[in-house]
N, C-alpha and C positions, 0 to 999 in steps of 0.2 A: 504493499499500500504506500503510494507516494504521498509525502507530506506537503501540504501548501505552506504551512507555517515553517519559519526558519529554525534551523538546528544550530546551537552553539557548540564549537569545539574549543575548549581552552588549551593554550599552548599548542596551537594548530599550525604554526609556521615552520615546523621541522619534523622529521622522522616520521613516526606513526601518525601523529595528528595531522600532518600535511598530507599524507597518504589517504587518510580517511576524507579529508576536506576535498581533495582532487576527485576522489572517486564518487563522493555523494553529489558534487556539483555536476559532474558529468552525467549522472543519472537523473538529473532535473531537480534535485533538492536545493533549496535556498540555505546557504551555509554562511555562518558568521564564525570567524576564528580570532582568538586573541593572541597577541604576541607581546613579549616583554620589552625587547629592545628594538631600536630601529634596524630594519633589514632592507637590503637593496632590491630584494625580490617582492616586496609588497606591492609595488604597482603592477608587477606582472600577475600576481594572484588575483588582484582586483580586477584586471583586464579579463580574467577567466570567469569572473562572476562571483567571486569570493569576497564577502565583506570582511575587511580587516580592522580590528580594534585594538589599539595599544592598551595594555592593562599590566600593572605590576601587583601581583598577588602576595608579595613578600611582607606587605603591611596592611593593616586594617583600612587605612585611608585609600590604598590602592583598590581594595575590594569594594569599598564605598562608592568610589568614583565609577567603577565599572557597573556596579548595580544601578546607579542613578542613570548612567548613560543608556543602558538597555531599557530601563523602565520609561525613559523619556521618548525613546525612539520606536518601541514596539508594544503592541497591545496584546500580542499572542505569541507563543513559541511552541515548536513541535518537539523540541528536546534539547537536552544539555549533555554533552560528553566531557566529562571532567578528566582531561588528559594532562593538564599542566603539572609538572613534576620538578623536583629537585634531586640531586644524587650527590651525596658526599659521605665520606666515612669518618668514623671517630679518629682514625689514625692521621687524617689530613686536616682535621679541625683544629683550629687554635683555641676555641672555646666550646667545650662539648655541651654547655648549657644553652649557648646561642644556637648550636646545631640542632638540638632537640626542638627548640622553639621554632626554628626555620622549617624543619620537616613538617611539624604539625600545623603550622600556619599555612603552608601550601597545600598539603594533602588532606587535612581534616577541617581546619576552621574555614578555609575559603569555600570548599564545596558545601559545607554545613550552611554557611550564611547565604550563598547564592541560591541553593535549594529552597530555603525558606523564603527568601526575597522574591523569587520567580514562581512561587506555588500558583499564584493567581494567573500569571502569563501562560503557565503550563496547562492549567485546567482550561483556560480559554482555548488554547491550541488543541487540546483533547476534544473539546466540544465541536470545534471546526473540522478536525481531521479524523476524528474517531478514536484516536489514542495519542498519547504523548509519552516520551521516555526520558530517563535519567540514566546515563551509563557512567559508572565509576571505574577508572583505569587503576587497578590495584596492582599486585605483584605475587609471583609465586612464594616470595619470602614472607608474605603475611601470614601463611600457615606454618611455615617451618622455622621462621627466625633467621638471623644472620649475626654471626660473632663479629663481622667486620663492618657492618652497616646497622648498627642497633637502633639508632634513631630513625633512620629511614624505614626499616622493617616495622617498627612500632607504629609509626603513622600510617603506613599502608594497611596495617591490621586495623587501625582505627577507621580508615576509609571503608574497608570491607564491612565493618560492623554498621556503619551508617547506611550501607546498602540495605540491610534487613530493616532497620528502623524506619527509614524512609519509605520502603516498600509497604510497610504497614500504615504509615501516616497517609500516603497519597493514594492508596487503592480506593476504588477501582479506576480513578481517572488517569493515573499516571503509573506506568511501569517503571520499576527502579531495579537495575541489575548491575553486574560487575563483570569486568574482563580481567583475568589475572595471568599475564604472560610471565614466562621466565625469558629465556633467550629467543628473541625474534630476528634481530640483525646486529651484526657487530659494529663497532665504531671503526673509523678508517685507521686509528692508531693502535688498535689491538694487534699484538704480535702473534706469531705462529703457535708459540707455546700456550699462550692464553686461550686461543681459539680452540686448539686441540683439547685442553683440559675442559673448556666449557661445553663443548659438543659431547664429551664423554659422560656428562652428568645426566644425559636423557637417554631413554631407550632408543629413540629414533635418530639420534646423533646427526642432526642436520640443523642449518640455519634456515628456518622457513621463510624469513623474509617479512616485510611489513604487510604484505597482502594477507597473511594469515590473520592479522588483527583487523584488517579492513573487512574480511569475510565474517568475523565474529560480530563486528558492529552492524553489518548488513543483516545478519541473522536476527539479532536482538530487535532491530527496528522493524523487521518483518514479521516477528512473532506476536501473536495476540494472546498468549496464554503463559507467559513466563514472567514472573516478578520475584524479587528477593533472592535471585540465584547468581551464581558466578560460573562464568565459562572459563575453564582452566586450559590455557595454551602452554603446555609445558613438555610435550613430546614424551610423556610417561616418566617424567623425572622423579615423581614421587615413588616410583617402583624400583628405582636404582639403589 
């Protein structure tokens, strides 16, 4: 079912968020993405029909500004994909207290506040389109934990829990689900040793690419009977 109302993708100017935005707009969806810093490719994305909104979710003021902007410009939404993310380890952090605060600000406080603020817009979109969606991008480590990325893992677990709570709050007008990837694609700077080690953590031992996440998003948007659930994209890693 094609949505007439726009879908927001936070952190949609790179990697998985960008792949989702390009795929959805190609299919005829109206797509709004957020980006944190100025990027030279924003004009190109807007030329493709993607609405780009600069927003910094590292502070409450940044979240407030984004909420106000969307509420002023739109009367209904078809969905929100919470993809904006931060990635940092305790080892590289100069202040672990600030690290924990940053992880929870981006991964938990921001989706929490946006979901509550846009409840009315999503309900309006559900009435017009027949349904509306919230998708939280969590992580495989939310269920297993991580000794090297403790703050990150805890915040993604918090986001996973929000999935259940908002599914209860917003039913039946709004479906709320999560996608929990492990490895989808490597970064350009990842060396051969790291790549080999990462691939061997899953049963399928492959780098599936960003399209695996795109397909998961498309499935959730097309589903009419799933809420409060998580799609795990881990290649059988939980069985290794």
